[in-house]
C-alpha positions in Angstrom: -7.9 25.6 -20.4 -6.2 23.6 -23.1 -6.5 19.8 -23.5 -4.4 17.4 -25.4 -4.9 13.6 -25.6 -2.3 10.9 -26.3 -3.8 7.6 -27.5 -2.0 4.3 -28.0 -3.3 0.9 -29.1 -2.2 -1.8 -26.7 -0.7 -5.0 -27.9 -3.0 -8.0 -27.2 -2.8 -9.1 -23.6 -1.0 -6.0 -22.4 -4.0 -4.5 -20.5 -2.8 -6.3 -17.3 0.7 -4.8 -17.6 -0.9 -1.4 -18.1 -3.0 -1.9 -14.9 0.2 -2.9 -13.1 2.0 0.2 -14.2 -1.0 2.3 -12.9 -1.1 0.4 -9.6 2.6 0.9 -9.2 2.2 4.6 -9.6 4.1 4.9 -12.9 3.0 8.3 -14.2 3.1 9.6 -17.8 5.0 12.7 -18.7 4.0 15.7 -16.7 5.0 18.9 -18.4 5.1 22.2 -16.4 2.0 23.6 -18.0 -0.2 20.6 -17.1 -2.5 21.2 -14.2 -4.3 17.9 -14.4 -3.9 14.6 -16.2 -6.1 11.6 -16.4 -5.5 8.1 -17.8 -8.3 6.0 -19.4 -7.7 2.3 -20.1 -9.9 0.1 -22.2 -9.4 -3.4 -23.3 -7.3 -2.4 -26.3 -6.2 1.3 -25.7 -4.7 3.6 -23.2 -5.6 7.3 -23.4 -3.6 10.1 -21.6 -5.5 13.4 -21.1 -3.5 16.5 -20.2 -5.2 19.7 -19.2 -3.8 23.2 -18.4 -3.1 26.6 -19.8 -0.4 25.9 -22.5 -0.8 22.1 -22.1 -0.7 21.5 -25.8 2.6 23.1 -26.5 4.1 21.9 -23.3 3.2 18.2 -24.0 4.6 18.5 -27.5 7.8 20.0 -26.3 8.2 17.3 -23.7 7.6 14.6 -26.3 10.3 16.1 -28.4 12.8 16.4 -25.6 15.1 13.3 -25.5 15.5 13.4 -21.7 12.0 14.3 -20.5 10.2 12.0 -23.0 11.9 9.0 -21.2 9.0 9.2 -18.7 7.0 7.3 -21.3 9.6 4.4 -21.5 7.7 2.0 -19.2 4.6 2.3 -21.4 6.3 1.9 -24.8 6.6 -1.9 -24.8 2.9 -2.1 -24.3 2.0 -0.1 -27.4 1.0 -1.7 -30.7 2.2 1.0 -33.0 2.9 4.7 -32.4 1.4 7.0 -29.8 -1.1 9.3 -31.5 -2.0 12.9 -30.5 -5.5 14.2 -30.5 -6.5 17.8 -30.0 -9.7 19.1 -28.6 -11.9 20.4 -31.4 -15.1 20.9 -29.6 -16.5 20.7 -26.1 -19.6 21.5 -24.2 -20.3 22.5 -20.6 -23.4 23.3 -18.7 
């Protein structure tokens, strides 16, 4: 199982708009190789976690696709700076 995380800092006061997007069912990009995604929201950041076999490559290809990447359009005005990628480097399971 591969995991990739996309992290963005929210502009001040945009948490409420992010909560509204989530309540309205606005989903992030959902590439074919993604079996599960989760969104984490803090006071100043939003984190998108994608999981699945081949998720890393699939998410990156989707971000590079000018048509498919438009799924992020509702989120972009909320971001204070670029969307950052983070890759799993270590994990632990019982």
